[in-house]
N, C-alpha and C positions, 0 to 999 in steps of 0.2 A: 665921440671922434676917436679915432686910433688911429694909429702909427706904427709902420713895418721898418724897420731898421737895420741896414746891411752894412758893414763894413768894407771899403771896396778899395782897388789900387787906381781903378778908374771906372768912369759912368758916362753914359750918353744919352740923350733924347732924339730921336729922330722921326721927324712929320713930313709925309709926302717927300721921303729921301732927304732931306735937309738936315741937317743936326742943330736943333734949336738949343739946345743946352748940353755941355761936359766938364766935368771935373777929373783930376789926376784923382790922389790919394785924400781918401775922407769916407764922406758917408752917404749913402745914397738911401732917401725916406721917402717910402710910397706911403700917402696920408688918404685916408677915407673920411669926409666930413659928410656928414647928413642932415638934413634940412632940422632946424632947430638949434644946430650947435651954435654956442656965439663966439665971438672974437676973444672973450677973456678965457675960452676953452683954448682956443687955438693959440695963443697967447701962452698959457701953461704947459700945450704940450710942446710949443718950440723950445722952453726953456728947458723942460726936461731933456729933450733930445740932445741939444748943444751941451748936458751938463752930463751926460752919461759917462761915466768913464770905463770906455769899452776899449783904451788904445794902450798899448805897455809902456811902464817908464823903465827909468836905467836897470832896476832889479829884477826887470820882466815880469812884472805883475800889473793887472789889469786897473791904471790905476793914474788914467788922465783921458781927458774928454778931447772932443774936437776943439774947442778953444784953447786947450792947455798947447797942442802942438800945433795948432795955427793952420790945422787940413781944411779942405771945402767940404760942402754940401750940397748936393742935389736932390731937392723937393719937388 
């Protein structure tokens, strides 16, 4: 199982011309799940992604996670 993670100001998913999901600032996560991947692996990956410290703190250091700042994730 793999994930591509991108910080975004906004993101949306459109199916047949209709928006089926959208977020403001946060994370866009594209996941590749293969036959044989387990629920345990997906839970580990989810925890890993939401705890990535890729957002700036008050000192401009990349030291905050999406959970810390309360933004959204579109997966």
